[in-house]
C-alpha angles and dihedrals in degrees: 000000000000119000116259125235088260092058091048095048097039112030098198095050107141089356090135092062113105118239111275108275112259094236091051093048089052090050097053095082088053090051089056091047092050092048090050092045091054090046091236111164111251122198123186134156123190113243095022131093124233090245091060094046091050092046093050094047091045091056093045090050091049090053089055091054100260126141104232131206119193105203106210142113089218112122092210092075092072087086091066098055118120136151087286103031121072136178113233111199112199120230114270142158092016094307120119125240117281132208111206122198131168093290094051094046093049091050095044095049096033091231136130096223128036089226087069088072085078092054092050092049090048091054096039097042127202119254092196093059092031092241096158102205117181116317114249095020117113132176097282095047092046091053092048092051094048090047088054101040106019101226143025091251090054091049092051090048092053105040088129086076090061130075144220125342093352093060091043093052094046092051095042095046099033094121091046089052093053091048089050091053090052092049090051093051115101111227115237099186104070109151095248132113127221109242108183093190090061091054096060111113112241131208115278116262100237095187090057096040103046097064089041091053089048092052091049092044094235094170103161095032090049092056090049093051102035104021137258093298091068114108126175092214096055097045113079112235120243100242103037089242112184110239121220129220091280098050093259127125105274116251122232088219131070091014095178093074095090143031129236107286130184112204111238124251099268140204094069123144140151092279098055102028121086111242142150116218117179130202111222100194104138130072091247094051092046092050092048091050093048090049091050092049092048089062094055127096088212138009136179121231141175136183128224113210144170096252149004098256106085091198093065107017122107125228117255099173150317131245129199137189133181101170135028115274095017128090143147133223122207114192119215119209119239090243107092095215091053090047089054089056090053092048091050088075091059103033094093094054093046090051094045105113093201097062120082115227117213123198149135112257090352093182089075092052093045091052092047094049091047088064087058093052098262118130105200109216139176135053119326136211110198113189092199091056093041090057090044088061093044095048113002097178100061136065121289103193116132095239095055092042090052092051095045100042105025102027086234128132111208123216107275114240087228089067087066106036104016133246122327118275141074093311095053111127133232128256090233089067096052123111110263096234091051094047091046092056093044097046097040090049090057092057093042095050093043090054090051090050089054090056089049096048099046095076091040090055088052091050090051090047088236102122094102092044089053097044098040103033121014100036097044090045089065089071091049095050092045090056092047093049092046091052094049123179134276117243127206100220097185090056090054093046091053091046090049091056091047092049092048089055092046091050093051092048092047090049090054091050092051092049090049093051092045092047091225141063116249141152104276090193092058111092090201095054093040092052092051091051096047101039106026106029099031096027092215094160123017088193095052112154125230135212123243089266091059097255122129115256109250102168121141092262090057094047093047091059089053097042094089090054101046138039092204090060090052089051092049091051090050090046090055092046093051093047092049092046092051097046100036100043118000096050096027102051097069089053090055094061110120109238091214097053105020089230138101114250111197117200116233117211118209098176104051112073111063091212092065095253117141118242128195138207136195086052114015098218093181092066100050102125115245102168096075129060093235091048092052090052090069087071089063088071093062104086139166121270094257144343092282092061134068134198113250121196125197114186130179110235114231090329096167092054090048088052090050089054092048097044095043093041087216107175095209095053093041089052093051092053092043090056092047093240125162095265095211092049090046090050091049091051091054097042095046095035096233132127116272094248093052097057110123126222090250092051091050091049091052092048091050090053090052094046093055096032092057089059089061095043093252117188129217088260091053092048092048090052091047096050099031092237131129115279092238090057091048090050091051091051092051092045091052090045092058091044089057095040104036092159091065092052089048091050091051094050094045092047093052091047090050090051092050091051099042104025093235144057126216142209127237088272092049096256104159129220110194115216108195093175097051092108096037118144088221107090094208094050092044092048091055090051091049091053089051089049090057096043104038098069091049098044091038093051089051088052092049091048097055091043091055089048092050092053092049093046091047091052092047092051091053095042093051093043093234122172097214120101136215101229109169143025116195120173104303096346134095121200125203135192102215137178108242092243091057098050095100091049093049093047090054098046094043092052093043097051096038091052095046099041092106130017102251134181091213129067113263116217123200117193112212129194140161136197150138089282141013093266092056092046094049 
């Protein structure tokens, strides 16, 4: 691509723009192919920007009598608007499309002539395109100056009428301002001719597009364009691209990440695939089915219900399958007592510990059946979790798995109950024949997925991880979710009132420091206050819409320089705390149980960590006093119980010591030293007892930063110290802990060779960008390579402990319950007389979960609420 006139005249034009992302660069040839396939006219001219080509063609079209619409969100195009040329802004971010004519442009820019848009852009500049503008002049000031003087040239000729820094900047950077105006001016003399015939949209070339859609796996879009018969797996792709295990184009790098995989014959569905689905709706048929299932070593099952929340949904029916292509559906009446009679046939087989139960997201079914008095027992095979171990970074829903691995498109739920929304129907109202086909298909296809995933688990060396960790954990989490936690609503109400007062007072303080009232929650207004009025950062970056960036990452870098920024961060934290937890938790209380039942997600975080929703326990703030107070609301079930907390101490650092086999770090843990103080002593070369608080704080930042591959720049930002000092600290850190540096290098090299890293229990994290030519993309993958084995091993460790503790509770017949898992902490609701027993078994099983070369410390506490216990 030849440089444009702007690049030639102003060398740093668009220099701030990052290099085109590697994935986008790879996609551009496909964009051209798609445009050509759809017969969409394409106009390019080497050495000229799209803006200039559009501008030139718009003017030529106007001269021929056309009404022209320039479809773009780009603010620069306001300068082109005339009686015949309009800017059409597409709908985005929830806002409808806009058509801007002369009236709208004049109002928007507060000018008397659309050409003055160029003057404003020249003064204001554009950080994205590296149009410098005049320092210290933002959008508002630029508009005011143009309103007063009419043009940039007039402003520069009358700077004597201005004062202070503004006058100084305009006189000093006058030439830069004029260059900026030129850069912002759309050229209207590109050597190109308007040919209306070339612009007529032709009919799509189906022969060219179908294989292209197949190669790009445009499933839904393909059906919209070519009809329901289109299937990406039956249409040969254009380039003969080899597909990997996950249905993606195979990489030429890191080839050991996948096994040989032959895509299935596709296009299958319930209408063209032989199957036998039975309706078991009489006592005799139910008894015969239950008898047949009782003789199996394994069976697949699924529940049909009235909703997605297992704690409140009602059972509609059950489906079973024991061989591909054959399944049964057992309807359950709406009346609960009658449903219980139906379930009585199957209760013995569900509770048979010798029969394996196969399902997709079995935790939901186990929770649902528990509400009907059935305690599902025995080994599990969960296809959602199996696929999570095979390919943790992609989707694990049954429909997409069926398409990708079986070439089969299941019946959409919307065919039965209609599209999502308020008017969506209920499964209890669906025709029996339709629901039989839908439900039985679920069990049939899930059983087929099991057969497909078993060899893939073996290939990924994940069979033991599945059978000993992920599958057994389903039972543990189901019990925890069923138990739920007790919430002290009055405590939350009082905290809500306190937070409301704090927020109002903080708002007053912010207004006082800003010298003006404004909407703190508005990024636009906040950016103008911080970067135009208060001038906190002359190099402040803007978003594509022209607003200043005011995200948390931006404010954190400014917090050490400004009290008002600290106040704004605290304001945001308090508002989020109040809305997300303090006011929301009481509304999450289940009306049937009076408790909050969080939902734990096993197949979300690629590292293996559990996540939770409704509420998200992992995100409850603990670093601030107000955040910690939320924990006061989590209380035992009654006065005879207490909350017991068992928390791993610095488990990730202990894992670093174990996995790196660094003698210095192992020795510090062996001696029971404060690891951050010990690190500071080594890094700063001072005796342990002479380490200052600041030195310990810096060492702590390095200890935890190293786990996440933190650079000297990141550490300097984190600690508010010069980058050279941060670099010296890291250099000294690696000199004192050479084993950690060796571990990092070896882990990255392993990842580059194999395409993945793994935890102590062989959980794999695939890193498809580890050999990327793009340094930024590759650097992100390298940081993941270092962190994933550590964080993933910590996740594996607490999961193993949870399973062992759960088994011990049941074996000993204890009444206490494990109710929450948050990061490296387990929380129990325990009768007072069982506290000593729970303390002992929690500590025992948490310490022995993995065989480690470093001492494991578990901090235990108890109290009348979670805060006291922690």
